[in-house]
Residue frames as qw, qx, qy, qz and C-alpha x, y, z in Angstrom:
[[0.598, -0.771, -0.112, 0.189, -48.88, -77.09, -11.29],
 [0.699, -0.221, 0.196, 0.651, -45.35, -76.73, -12.48],
 [0.275, 0.528, 0.369, 0.714, -46.18, -74.32, -15.30],
 [0.293, -0.885, -0.295, -0.211, -48.11, -72.19, -12.78],
 [0.632, -0.662, 0.040, 0.400, -45.15, -71.94, -10.32],
 [0.589, 0.037, 0.289, 0.754, -42.71, -71.12, -13.17],
 [0.075, 0.728, 0.405, 0.549, -45.17, -68.39, -14.29],
 [0.473, -0.860, -0.189, 0.026, -45.22, -66.92, -10.81],
 [0.697, -0.403, 0.120, 0.581, -41.44, -66.92, -10.52],
 [0.459, 0.415, 0.359, 0.699, -41.23, -64.96, -13.73],
 [0.159, -0.844, -0.289, -0.424, -43.26, -62.11, -12.08],
 [0.573, -0.798, 0.003, 0.188, -40.60, -61.53, -9.21],
 [0.593, 0.574, -0.215, 0.522, -37.35, -59.59, -9.58],
 [0.617, -0.560, -0.199, 0.516, -34.68, -58.17, -7.25],
 [0.234, 0.824, 0.129, 0.500, -34.45, -54.44, -7.53],
 [0.566, -0.313, -0.365, 0.669, -32.14, -52.09, -5.58],
 [0.022, -0.386, -0.128, 0.913, -33.61, -48.71, -6.57],
 [0.281, 0.674, 0.603, 0.321, -36.42, -47.08, -8.43],
 [0.244, -0.302, -0.009, 0.922, -35.57, -43.61, -9.51],
 [0.267, 0.778, 0.558, -0.109, -38.17, -41.04, -10.50],
 [0.130, 0.974, 0.045, -0.181, -37.99, -38.02, -12.90],
 [0.588, -0.325, 0.462, 0.579, -34.74, -39.06, -14.64],
 [0.537, 0.790, 0.018, -0.294, -33.90, -37.27, -17.95],
 [0.016, 0.734, -0.637, -0.235, -30.64, -39.07, -18.76],
 [0.315, -0.159, 0.936, 0.022, -31.74, -42.66, -19.42],
 [0.281, 0.450, 0.819, 0.219, -33.90, -42.53, -22.41],
 [0.055, 0.422, 0.337, 0.840, -36.12, -40.07, -24.16],
 [0.429, -0.637, -0.250, -0.590, -38.18, -37.55, -22.02],
 [0.371, -0.507, 0.555, -0.545, -38.75, -37.94, -18.31],
 [0.674, 0.084, -0.728, -0.091, -38.16, -41.53, -17.13],
 [0.711, -0.537, 0.331, -0.312, -38.80, -43.72, -14.22],
 [0.443, 0.531, -0.720, 0.045, -35.87, -46.02, -13.80],
 [0.916, -0.349, 0.090, -0.176, -36.00, -49.52, -12.29],
 [0.184, 0.671, -0.714, 0.079, -32.51, -50.74, -11.26],
 [0.969, -0.098, -0.138, -0.177, -32.16, -54.49, -11.12],
 [0.528, -0.635, 0.560, 0.062, -29.54, -56.63, -9.24],
 [0.852, -0.017, 0.488, 0.191, -26.91, -58.59, -10.97],
 [0.420, 0.839, -0.270, -0.217, -24.32, -57.96, -13.63],
 [0.965, 0.108, 0.068, 0.229, -21.90, -60.36, -15.49],
 [0.502, 0.625, -0.179, 0.570, -19.30, -57.57, -15.75],
 [0.590, -0.677, -0.210, 0.386, -17.06, -56.04, -13.08],
 [0.402, 0.727, 0.031, 0.556, -16.04, -52.69, -14.61],
 [0.552, -0.149, -0.406, 0.713, -13.46, -51.03, -12.59],
 [0.028, -0.088, 0.054, -0.994, -15.31, -47.64, -12.80],
 [0.268, -0.522, -0.774, -0.238, -18.81, -49.12, -12.02],
 [0.129, -0.347, 0.179, -0.912, -20.97, -46.38, -10.42],
 [0.770, -0.288, 0.003, -0.570, -23.43, -48.95, -9.02],
 [0.205, 0.350, -0.903, 0.139, -21.33, -51.49, -7.24],
 [0.477, -0.003, 0.651, -0.590, -24.37, -52.43, -5.18],
 [0.740, 0.378, -0.100, -0.547, -25.83, -53.79, -8.52],
 [0.316, 0.488, -0.796, -0.171, -23.18, -56.41, -9.21],
 [0.103, -0.086, 0.958, -0.252, -24.16, -59.26, -6.93],
 [0.417, -0.241, -0.656, -0.581, -27.43, -61.19, -7.57],
 [0.496, -0.529, -0.667, 0.169, -28.46, -61.40, -3.87],
 [0.261, -0.934, -0.122, -0.212, -29.36, -58.71, -1.35],
 [0.619, 0.203, -0.359, 0.668, -26.31, -57.04, 0.22],
 [0.432, -0.775, -0.333, 0.319, -25.73, -55.11, 3.41],
 [0.347, 0.637, -0.008, 0.688, -24.66, -51.50, 3.17],
 [0.512, -0.661, -0.356, 0.419, -23.36, -49.43, 6.11],
 [0.215, 0.752, 0.015, 0.623, -23.18, -45.62, 6.10],
 [0.559, -0.202, -0.503, 0.628, -21.02, -44.61, 9.20],
 [0.045, 0.226, -0.038, 0.972, -22.16, -41.04, 9.03],
 [0.582, -0.400, -0.256, -0.660, -25.68, -42.08, 10.08],
 [0.673, -0.234, -0.667, 0.217, -24.64, -44.40, 12.83],
 [0.347, -0.828, 0.005, -0.441, -25.70, -42.88, 16.33],
 [0.108, 0.589, -0.682, 0.419, -23.11, -44.90, 18.15],
 [0.563, -0.099, -0.818, 0.070, -22.93, -47.84, 20.53],
 [0.040, -0.062, -0.583, 0.809, -23.70, -45.77, 23.57],
 [0.467, 0.152, 0.115, -0.864, -27.00, -44.92, 22.21],
 [0.889, 0.226, 0.044, -0.396, -27.74, -48.08, 20.36],
 [0.082, -0.450, 0.875, 0.157, -25.96, -51.42, 19.90],
 [0.810, 0.188, 0.357, -0.426, -29.01, -53.36, 18.64],
 [0.673, 0.573, -0.409, -0.226, -27.18, -54.40, 15.42],
 [0.157, 0.457, -0.850, 0.210, -24.51, -56.29, 17.32],
 [0.490, -0.117, 0.688, -0.523, -27.15, -58.00, 19.45],
 [0.820, 0.367, 0.183, -0.399, -28.95, -59.53, 16.54],
 [0.526, 0.641, -0.540, -0.145, -25.76, -60.50, 14.59],
 [0.919, -0.299, 0.249, -0.067, -25.17, -64.18, 15.40],
 [0.858, 0.384, -0.069, 0.335, -22.01, -64.19, 13.14],
 [0.566, -0.599, -0.014, 0.566, -20.04, -61.55, 15.07],
 [0.546, 0.446, 0.336, 0.624, -19.80, -59.29, 12.10],
 [0.078, -0.891, -0.125, -0.429, -20.76, -56.08, 13.89],
 [0.735, -0.247, -0.295, 0.558, -17.91, -54.69, 15.99],
 [0.197, -0.914, -0.104, 0.340, -16.70, -51.61, 17.70],
 [0.626, 0.659, -0.033, 0.415, -14.65, -49.34, 15.48],
 [0.653, -0.522, -0.156, 0.526, -11.54, -48.59, 17.54],
 [0.402, 0.107, 0.178, 0.892, -10.52, -45.80, 15.14],
 [0.221, -0.427, -0.204, -0.852, -13.83, -43.94, 15.62],
 [0.000, -0.025, -0.777, 0.629, -14.95, -43.99, 19.16],
 [0.435, 0.303, 0.509, -0.678, -18.51, -45.01, 19.77],
 [0.617, 0.427, -0.307, -0.585, -19.01, -46.20, 16.11],
 [0.858, -0.002, 0.512, -0.030, -19.45, -49.65, 14.69],
 [0.296, 0.524, -0.605, -0.521, -17.93, -51.28, 11.67],
 [0.934, 0.101, 0.169, -0.297, -18.94, -54.36, 9.74],
 [0.341, -0.468, 0.780, 0.239, -16.31, -57.06, 9.50],
 [0.711, 0.386, -0.293, -0.509, -17.09, -58.33, 5.98],
 [0.221, 0.311, -0.924, 0.008, -15.09, -61.57, 6.65],
 [0.098, 0.122, 0.914, -0.375, -17.91, -62.68, 8.90],
 [0.480, 0.350, 0.177, -0.785, -20.93, -60.90, 7.41],
 [0.340, 0.176, 0.895, 0.231, -23.24, -63.25, 5.42],
 [0.170, -0.055, -0.359, -0.916, -25.51, -60.56, 4.14],
 [0.123, -0.446, -0.882, 0.090, -28.51, -61.96, 6.20],
 [0.026, -0.409, -0.122, -0.904, -29.42, -58.19, 6.74],
 [0.490, -0.609, -0.616, 0.098, -31.20, -58.96, 10.11],
 [0.388, -0.344, -0.246, 0.819, -29.41, -55.90, 11.54],
 [0.009, -0.223, -0.302, -0.927, -31.10, -53.57, 9.11],
 [0.379, -0.576, -0.646, -0.328, -34.43, -54.25, 10.71],
 [0.574, -0.662, -0.365, 0.315, -33.28, -53.03, 14.17],
 [0.444, -0.019, -0.008, 0.896, -31.25, -50.01, 13.04],
 [0.022, 0.794, 0.482, -0.369, -33.12, -46.85, 14.10],
 [0.034, -0.747, 0.159, 0.645, -31.01, -44.40, 12.10],
 [0.810, 0.562, 0.162, -0.043, -30.89, -46.40, 8.80],
 [0.095, -0.765, 0.600, 0.214, -27.11, -46.42, 8.92],
 [0.286, -0.124, 0.933, 0.178, -27.46, -50.08, 7.92],
 [0.638, 0.434, 0.026, -0.636, -29.50, -50.67, 4.74],
 [0.680, 0.038, 0.715, 0.157, -30.11, -53.46, 2.32],
 [0.264, 0.495, -0.466, -0.684, -29.31, -53.20, -1.37],
 [0.301, 0.066, -0.861, -0.404, -31.77, -55.42, -3.17],
 [0.450, 0.133, 0.638, -0.611, -35.48, -56.16, -2.40],
 [0.208, 0.235, 0.897, 0.312, -37.80, -58.47, -4.11],
 [0.331, 0.363, 0.039, -0.870, -40.65, -56.79, -6.19],
 [0.555, 0.392, 0.734, 0.009, -43.43, -58.15, -8.35],
 [0.230, 0.256, 0.471, 0.812, -44.22, -56.95, -11.81],
 [0.188, -0.785, -0.554, -0.200, -47.49, -55.54, -10.48],
 [0.441, -0.746, -0.147, 0.476, -45.63, -53.55, -7.81],
 [0.459, -0.210, 0.324, 0.800, -43.15, -52.33, -10.34],
 [0.099, 0.492, 0.567, 0.654, -45.82, -51.12, -12.82],
 [0.306, -0.831, -0.458, 0.070, -47.72, -49.42, -10.06],
 [0.469, -0.598, 0.018, 0.650, -44.57, -47.48, -9.10],
 [0.331, 0.028, 0.482, 0.811, -43.90, -46.53, -12.78],
 [0.003, 0.653, 0.625, 0.428, -47.50, -45.40, -13.42],
 [0.326, -0.759, -0.326, 0.459, -47.21, -42.87, -10.55],
 [0.211, -0.509, 0.234, 0.801, -45.28, -40.77, -13.11],
 [0.443, 0.391, 0.720, 0.364, -47.43, -41.34, -16.03],
 [0.149, 0.919, 0.310, -0.194, -48.58, -37.73, -16.15],
 [0.160, -0.783, 0.381, 0.464, -45.10, -36.64, -17.11],
 [0.579, -0.024, 0.730, 0.361, -44.78, -39.22, -19.93],
 [0.480, 0.686, 0.543, 0.062, -47.21, -37.96, -22.39],
 [0.175, 0.977, -0.041, -0.110, -45.78, -34.41, -22.82],
 [0.273, -0.764, 0.537, 0.232, -42.11, -35.43, -22.52],
 [0.758, 0.403, -0.471, -0.202, -42.19, -38.56, -24.56],
 [0.117, -0.518, 0.789, -0.310, -40.77, -40.39, -21.54],
 [0.879, -0.089, -0.351, -0.310, -41.62, -43.76, -19.96],
 [0.853, -0.466, 0.233, 0.016, -39.95, -46.76, -18.22],
 [0.455, 0.635, -0.619, 0.072, -36.31, -47.54, -18.35],
 [0.925, -0.376, 0.055, 0.010, -35.00, -50.75, -16.79],
 [0.345, 0.752, -0.517, 0.218, -31.30, -50.59, -15.87],
 [0.929, -0.251, -0.249, 0.111, -28.94, -52.23, -13.49],
 [0.621, -0.084, 0.779, -0.003, -26.66, -53.97, -13.11],
 [0.100, 0.158, -0.755, -0.629, -27.62, -55.86, -16.16],
 [0.666, 0.065, 0.169, -0.723, -31.45, -56.25, -16.76],
 [0.714, 0.302, -0.527, -0.349, -30.90, -59.32, -18.88],
 [0.197, 0.178, -0.907, 0.327, -29.60, -61.33, -15.91],
 [0.325, 0.281, 0.706, -0.563, -33.38, -61.09, -14.82],
 [0.068, 0.048, -0.647, -0.758, -34.69, -61.62, -18.26],
 [0.194, -0.460, -0.857, -0.128, -37.94, -63.25, -17.28],
 [0.166, -0.672, -0.480, 0.538, -38.95, -60.55, -14.81],
 [0.035, -0.448, 0.177, 0.875, -37.83, -57.73, -17.06],
 [0.060, -0.124, -0.764, -0.630, -39.70, -59.19, -20.03],
 [0.177, -0.591, -0.784, 0.068, -42.94, -59.57, -17.94],
 [0.144, -0.638, -0.261, 0.710, -42.52, -55.99, -16.69],
 [0.045, -0.277, 0.440, 0.853, -41.96, -54.58, -20.20],
 [0.123, -0.313, -0.855, -0.394, -44.90, -56.57, -21.59],
 [0.168, -0.693, -0.632, 0.303, -47.24, -55.08, -18.90],
 [0.132, -0.540, 0.010, 0.831, -45.90, -51.60, -19.59],
 [0.036, 0.053, -0.620, -0.782, -46.62, -51.90, -23.26],
 [0.110, -0.549, -0.817, -0.140, -50.20, -53.08, -22.57],
 [0.184, -0.780, -0.398, 0.446, -50.50, -49.74, -20.74],
 [0.476, 0.804, 0.173, 0.311, -49.10, -47.91, -23.71],
 [0.457, -0.826, 0.198, 0.262, -46.01, -46.93, -21.78],
 [0.619, 0.681, -0.379, 0.095, -42.79, -46.29, -23.78],
 [0.879, -0.434, 0.181, 0.075, -40.05, -48.64, -22.72],
 [0.519, 0.681, -0.483, 0.182, -36.15, -49.13, -22.89],
 [0.870, -0.453, -0.012, 0.195, -33.49, -50.96, -21.17],
 [0.100, 0.855, -0.509, 0.024, -29.85, -50.05, -20.53],
 [0.992, -0.042, 0.101, 0.068, -27.79, -53.15, -21.25],
 [0.282, -0.682, 0.585, 0.337, -24.00, -53.94, -21.39],
 [0.670, 0.501, -0.375, -0.399, -24.87, -56.35, -24.15],
 [0.174, 0.346, -0.917, 0.098, -23.23, -59.37, -22.45],
 [0.626, 0.032, 0.583, -0.517, -26.05, -61.76, -22.48],
 [0.422, 0.132, 0.867, 0.232, -27.48, -64.67, -24.41],
 [0.112, -0.015, -0.445, -0.888, -29.07, -63.52, -27.71],
 [0.274, -0.468, -0.801, -0.254, -32.49, -65.28, -27.06],
 [0.256, -0.631, -0.534, 0.501, -33.00, -63.32, -23.90],
 [0.087, -0.356, 0.127, 0.922, -32.08, -60.02, -25.68],
 [0.120, -0.149, -0.703, -0.685, -34.19, -60.93, -28.72],
 [0.248, -0.564, -0.786, -0.050, -37.24, -61.59, -26.60],
 [0.226, -0.615, -0.358, 0.665, -36.94, -58.48, -24.54],
 [0.113, -0.173, 0.339, 0.918, -36.52, -56.31, -27.65],
 [0.067, -0.469, -0.782, -0.404, -40.09, -57.25, -28.77],
 [0.282, -0.794, -0.536, 0.050, -41.39, -55.03, -25.96],
 [0.399, -0.457, -0.026, 0.794, -39.00, -52.10, -26.26],
 [0.403, 0.870, 0.282, 0.029, -39.54, -48.74, -27.94],
 [0.368, 0.824, -0.391, 0.183, -35.85, -48.03, -27.77],
 [0.942, -0.217, -0.130, 0.220, -32.71, -49.52, -26.40],
 [0.016, -0.899, 0.421, -0.119, -29.45, -48.09, -24.74],
 [0.979, -0.032, -0.022, 0.200, -26.37, -50.35, -25.07],
 [0.285, -0.853, 0.375, 0.223, -22.78, -49.88, -24.11],
 [0.890, 0.321, -0.073, 0.317, -19.84, -50.65, -26.38],
 [0.491, -0.841, 0.111, 0.198, -16.80, -49.87, -24.28],
 [0.188, -0.668, 0.637, 0.335, -13.76, -51.06, -26.26],
 [0.840, 0.408, -0.220, -0.282, -13.06, -52.97, -29.45],
 [0.274, 0.487, -0.803, 0.205, -9.84, -54.59, -27.94],
 [0.810, -0.316, -0.433, -0.237, -11.09, -57.85, -26.46],
 [0.727, -0.059, -0.503, 0.464, -8.17, -58.36, -24.22],
 [0.066, 0.163, -0.292, 0.940, -8.21, -54.89, -22.80],
 [0.563, -0.346, -0.216, -0.718, -11.88, -55.12, -22.40],
 [0.828, -0.254, -0.500, -0.003, -11.50, -58.28, -20.41],
 [0.513, 0.136, -0.437, 0.726, -8.83, -56.63, -18.24],
 [0.066, -0.149, 0.208, -0.965, -10.97, -53.75, -17.17],
 [0.626, -0.141, -0.043, -0.766, -14.43, -55.33, -17.16],
 [0.523, -0.225, 0.772, -0.284, -13.81, -58.99, -16.34],
 [0.740, 0.373, 0.553, -0.085, -15.11, -60.22, -19.69],
 [0.317, -0.042, 0.581, 0.749, -14.15, -60.28, -23.40],
 [0.308, 0.423, 0.076, -0.849, -16.18, -58.25, -25.86],
 [0.055, 0.034, -0.848, -0.526, -16.96, -60.88, -28.66],
 [0.012, 0.492, 0.870, -0.041, -20.39, -61.65, -27.38],
 [0.053, 0.693, 0.253, -0.673, -21.26, -57.93, -26.95],
 [0.101, 0.436, -0.465, -0.764, -20.19, -57.11, -30.46],
 [0.049, -0.152, -0.931, -0.327, -22.03, -60.22, -31.85],
 [0.040, 0.635, 0.723, -0.271, -25.29, -59.10, -30.05],
 [0.054, 0.613, -0.013, -0.788, -24.88, -55.62, -31.42],
 [0.099, 0.237, -0.685, -0.681, -24.75, -56.83, -34.88],
 [0.047, -0.369, -0.927, -0.038, -27.82, -59.19, -34.25],
 [0.050, 0.649, 0.485, -0.584, -29.67, -56.36, -32.73],
 [0.160, 0.491, -0.261, -0.816, -29.05, -54.05, -35.88],
 [0.157, 0.043, -0.868, -0.470, -30.02, -56.95, -38.21],
 [0.139, -0.399, -0.904, 0.067, -33.01, -58.36, -36.22],
 [0.062, -0.798, -0.531, 0.278, -34.52, -54.99, -35.13],
 [0.434, 0.259, 0.239, 0.829, -33.58, -52.38, -37.76],
 [0.136, -0.732, -0.315, -0.588, -36.55, -49.96, -36.81],
 [0.625, -0.664, -0.339, 0.232, -35.70, -50.00, -33.04],
 [0.116, 0.910, -0.232, 0.323, -33.92, -46.77, -31.98],
 [0.890, -0.179, -0.207, 0.364, -30.64, -47.70, -30.56],
 [0.076, -0.948, 0.242, -0.193, -28.40, -45.46, -28.40],
 [0.891, 0.058, -0.256, 0.370, -24.88, -46.72, -28.17],
 [0.291, -0.932, 0.158, -0.149, -22.79, -45.35, -25.36],
 [0.772, 0.224, -0.385, 0.454, -19.16, -45.38, -24.55],
 [0.476, -0.875, -0.005, 0.086, -18.02, -44.35, -21.02],
 [0.540, 0.687, -0.302, 0.381, -14.74, -42.76, -21.57],
 [0.803, -0.591, 0.026, 0.073, -12.33, -44.04, -18.89],
 [0.113, 0.854, -0.507, 0.018, -8.72, -42.74, -18.57],
 [0.262, -0.496, 0.827, -0.028, -6.24, -45.52, -19.12],
 [0.580, 0.160, 0.793, -0.096, -8.78, -47.78, -20.67],
 [0.460, 0.533, 0.621, 0.343, -10.40, -46.13, -23.78],
 [0.014, 0.913, 0.154, -0.377, -9.59, -42.52, -23.84],
 [0.311, -0.357, 0.507, 0.720, -7.44, -42.51, -26.94],
 [0.403, 0.477, -0.235, -0.745, -8.31, -41.49, -30.36],
 [0.271, 0.185, -0.901, -0.284, -7.80, -44.92, -31.81],
 [0.103, 0.245, 0.895, -0.358, -10.33, -46.39, -29.17],
 [0.354, 0.535, 0.381, -0.665, -13.04, -43.93, -30.09],
 [0.304, 0.447, -0.548, -0.637, -12.37, -44.15, -33.87],
 [0.122, 0.057, -0.978, -0.161, -12.83, -47.87, -33.85],
 [0.148, 0.426, 0.803, -0.390, -16.12, -47.73, -32.04],
 [0.313, 0.589, 0.055, -0.743, -17.48, -44.81, -34.13],
 [0.275, 0.334, -0.736, -0.521, -16.59, -46.73, -37.29],
 [0.034, 0.136, 0.989, -0.041, -18.54, -49.74, -36.01],
 [0.202, 0.569, 0.656, -0.452, -21.70, -47.92, -35.39],
 [0.150, 0.467, -0.281, -0.825, -21.34, -45.49, -38.47],
 [0.333, 0.129, -0.696, -0.622, -24.03, -46.22, -41.07],
 [0.084, -0.223, -0.956, 0.173, -26.12, -48.47, -38.92],
 [0.291, -0.524, -0.477, -0.643, -29.93, -47.79, -39.21],
 [0.539, -0.703, -0.221, -0.408, -31.53, -46.02, -36.30],
 [0.770, -0.273, -0.252, 0.518, -28.24, -45.95, -34.26],
 [0.018, 0.923, -0.143, 0.356, -26.93, -42.88, -32.43],
 [0.789, 0.005, -0.387, 0.478, -23.77, -42.69, -30.60],
 [0.284, -0.900, 0.011, -0.330, -22.81, -40.97, -27.34],
 [0.540, 0.227, -0.595, 0.551, -19.68, -40.60, -25.19],
 [0.575, -0.761, -0.259, -0.148, -20.03, -40.45, -21.47],
 [0.221, 0.691, -0.506, 0.467, -17.41, -38.73, -19.40],
 [0.634, -0.137, -0.702, 0.295, -15.95, -40.73, -16.56],
 [0.339, -0.663, 0.142, -0.653, -17.00, -39.69, -13.05],
 [0.336, 0.083, -0.848, 0.402, -16.61, -40.97, -9.48],
 [0.491, -0.366, 0.022, -0.790, -20.11, -40.38, -8.28],
 [0.897, -0.226, -0.318, -0.205, -20.49, -44.03, -7.06],
 [0.385, 0.451, -0.653, 0.472, -17.23, -43.89, -5.09],
 [0.378, -0.380, 0.528, -0.658, -18.97, -43.65, -1.66],
 [0.906, -0.043, -0.090, -0.411, -21.11, -46.75, -2.38],
 [0.738, 0.285, -0.579, 0.197, -17.95, -48.83, -2.36],
 [0.065, 0.323, -0.660, 0.675, -17.16, -47.79, 1.12],
 [0.670, -0.167, 0.233, -0.684, -20.74, -48.67, 2.22],
 [0.951, 0.109, -0.227, -0.181, -20.09, -52.15, 0.93],
 [0.696, -0.583, 0.391, 0.154, -16.71, -52.38, 2.66],
 [0.822, 0.289, 0.268, 0.412, -14.76, -52.21, -0.72],
 [0.301, -0.527, 0.225, 0.762, -12.03, -50.06, -2.11],
 [0.536, 0.778, 0.139, -0.297, -12.68, -47.99, -5.14],
 [0.837, 0.031, 0.302, 0.456, -10.31, -49.27, -7.91],
 [0.469, 0.517, 0.205, 0.686, -9.83, -46.00, -9.82],
 [0.312, -0.833, -0.348, 0.296, -9.58, -43.53, -6.92],
 [0.310, -0.574, 0.186, 0.734, -6.76, -41.45, -8.51],
 [0.365, 0.284, 0.672, 0.578, -8.28, -41.40, -12.05],
 [0.175, 0.731, 0.251, -0.610, -9.49, -38.23, -13.68],
 [0.464, 0.448, 0.545, 0.535, -10.50, -37.23, -17.24],
 [0.162, -0.333, 0.020, 0.929, -9.90, -33.63, -18.35],
 [0.432, 0.678, 0.359, -0.474, -12.72, -31.55, -19.93],
 [0.272, 0.696, -0.437, -0.501, -10.55, -30.61, -22.93],
 [0.085, -0.249, 0.944, 0.198, -9.57, -34.21, -23.64],
 [0.363, 0.377, 0.811, -0.260, -13.21, -35.38, -23.37],
 [0.403, 0.745, 0.164, -0.505, -14.48, -32.68, -25.70],
 [0.138, 0.569, -0.676, -0.447, -11.70, -33.53, -28.28],
 [0.164, 0.019, 0.982, 0.094, -12.88, -37.14, -28.29],
 [0.415, 0.582, 0.579, -0.392, -16.50, -36.06, -28.74],
 [0.371, 0.747, -0.158, -0.529, -15.62, -33.91, -31.68],
 [0.041, -0.347, 0.890, 0.292, -13.61, -36.85, -33.15],
 [0.293, 0.266, 0.915, -0.082, -16.53, -39.20, -32.89],
 [0.390, 0.689, 0.408, -0.454, -18.83, -36.62, -34.37],
 [0.172, 0.675, -0.484, -0.530, -16.58, -36.00, -37.35],
 [0.119, -0.128, 0.964, 0.202, -16.67, -39.63, -38.14],
 [0.256, 0.440, 0.842, -0.178, -20.41, -40.07, -37.90],
 [0.293, 0.676, 0.135, -0.662, -21.39, -36.84, -39.72]]
């Protein structure tokens, strides 16, 4: 009885988005499942709704039709978290000090100004969603990508989903920050046709300052990945963030780490602020609001990495 229940629980996950027709997160055209939960708190995170492991309330004030037309959200909120926004007449705001993320207000919001980030899904439901795009996979070499957050925080669900995908001959990859216990990563890798992993910085203290965690476990997992799965294609990415890792020394150190490794390619990602609005939806401030990375500097760092790896 206990084994059956444990098996059932492995087949449920918490997902905040499923994106179709992506061409940036693995080979070919991909369907991306975004899972909730991440052990890092990167200051430039473009998916802040992915960080917590439970569903969260999001509020888009631009969609709110106002309290004169509708005040249903406040009527169902027993915690007093929904209030009148005195700075914007006829609009509400969510007082996060009182909000428990019970998300009952979402069900009564007619304009979808209130939304929930994170919904439970079964392995079967996930695979059905992925197979909707299967016609695009054969020609493009695409398939399923599981991202986040950090997929390995839901290792059981992710493993079961990848296993089912492989049974259907779908190509699979995950995007991971690498901050996970090795047995979970090792198990998942058995069902991958490629993997995408971040290596953000070689300086552990600086890594901890900007991401909330040191980098020793990440680098250890990278080495184990190369040793244990030499034939698995690995794409190592570095998001280039001003003030954190945008120096020649930073990029040199990472490029030299990956140089010569079997089936490893390296890519720099330019810092962007595309996720900034999501912070406001969650009632948070965006940490790097004044940060910018110039095109010329980014291209210079790309050429530097290329020169080391060629």
